[in-house]
C-alpha positions as CSV (number, residue, x, y, z in Angstrom):
1,M,-24.4,6.2,-6.4
2,E,-21.9,5.6,-9.2
3,R,-19.2,2.9,-8.7
4,A,-15.6,4.1,-9.1
5,N,-13.7,2.7,-12.0
6,S,-11.5,-0.2,-11.0
7,C,-8.3,-1.0,-12.8
8,Q,-6.0,-3.9,-12.4
9,D,-2.2,-4.2,-12.6
10,P,-0.6,-7.7,-12.9
11,L,2.4,-7.8,-10.5
12,G,3.7,-11.3,-11.3
13,S,4.6,-13.6,-8.4
14,C,2.4,-13.8,-5.3
15,L,5.4,-13.1,-3.1
16,Q,4.5,-10.0,-0.9
17,C,1.6,-9.4,-3.2
18,D,-0.4,-7.0,-0.9
19,E,2.7,-5.1,0.1
20,R,3.8,-4.5,-3.5
21,C,0.2,-3.5,-4.5
22,K,-0.1,-0.9,-1.8
23,A,3.4,0.4,-2.4
24,K,2.6,0.9,-6.1
25,H,-1.0,2.1,-5.9
26,G,-1.5,3.4,-2.3
27,P,-3.3,2.0,0.7
28,T,-6.6,1.5,-1.1
29,G,-5.0,-1.0,-3.6
30,Q,-6.5,-4.5,-3.1
31,A,-4.2,-7.4,-3.9
32,S,-5.4,-10.8,-5.1
33,C,-3.3,-13.9,-5.5
34,D,-4.5,-16.5,-8.0
35,N,-3.4,-19.6,-6.1
36,R,-3.7,-21.8,-9.2
37,N,-1.2,-19.9,-11.2
38,Q,0.6,-18.1,-8.3
39,L,0.1,-14.7,-9.9
40,C,-0.6,-11.4,-8.1
41,T,-3.1,-8.9,-9.4
42,C,-3.5,-5.4,-7.8
43,Y,-7.0,-3.8,-8.1
44,Y,-7.1,0.0,-7.6
45,T,-9.3,3.0,-8.4
46,C,-8.5,4.5,-11.7
47,G,-10.1,7.3,-13.8
48,P,-9.7,11.0,-13.4
49,P,-6.7,12.1,-11.4
50,S,-7.4,12.8,-7.7
51,P,-7.8,16.5,-6.7
52,T,-4.6,16.2,-4.6
53,P,-1.9,18.5,-6.0
54,P,1.2,16.8,-7.4
55,H,3.4,18.0,-4.5
56,Q,1.2,16.0,-2.1
57,K,2.2,12.6,-3.6
58,Q,2.3,9.9,-1.0
59,C,5.3,7.7,-0.5
60,Y,5.6,4.5,1.5
61,G,8.4,3.1,3.7
62,G,8.6,1.0,6.8
63,T,10.2,0.6,10.2
64,G,10.4,-3.1,10.5
65,L,8.2,-5.3,12.6
66,C,4.9,-4.0,13.9
67,S,4.6,-2.7,17.4
68,S,2.2,-0.4,19.3
69,A,4.6,2.4,18.5
70,C,4.3,1.9,14.7
71,N,2.6,5.3,14.1
72,Q,5.0,7.1,16.4
73,N,8.0,5.5,14.8
74,C,6.8,6.5,11.3
75,A,6.2,10.1,12.5
76,Q,9.8,10.2,13.8
77,K,11.4,8.6,10.7
78,Y,9.4,10.5,8.0
79,L,8.3,14.1,8.1
80,G,4.4,14.1,8.2
81,G,4.5,10.3,8.3
82,S,1.8,8.0,9.8
83,G,2.0,4.3,10.3
84,F,-0.2,1.2,10.0
85,C,0.5,-2.5,10.5
86,E,0.2,-5.0,7.7
87,S,0.4,-8.8,7.7
88,I,2.7,-10.3,5.2
89,G,2.4,-14.1,5.6
90,N,2.9,-14.8,9.3
91,T,4.8,-11.5,9.8
92,R,3.3,-8.2,10.9
93,L,5.2,-5.2,9.5
94,C,5.0,-1.5,10.3
95,K,4.3,0.4,7.1
96,C,4.7,4.2,6.8
97,Q,2.9,6.7,4.5
98,Y,4.3,10.2,4.1
99,P,4.1,13.1,1.7
100,C,7.1,13.2,-0.7
């Protein structure tokens, strides 16, 4: 099986590294913080464009702190939205993904 091409995007400071990586490159973006230099790098799949039509672009938002109603809150706030919880430091936030 062929391994997908992996690209990297330097995002600067480690502050909210994972959140910024996912917001820029989608939920499959993997953030890594270089603790020595305090620099965030986002690793994501690159290569040929995905088969998703341009009008199906995914956007990201949020509804505040994570709760058991995260998915429901995202569905109510964003048309076609779905939610997932993400830890940023010691805080768990509800993140939403929706077509835009």
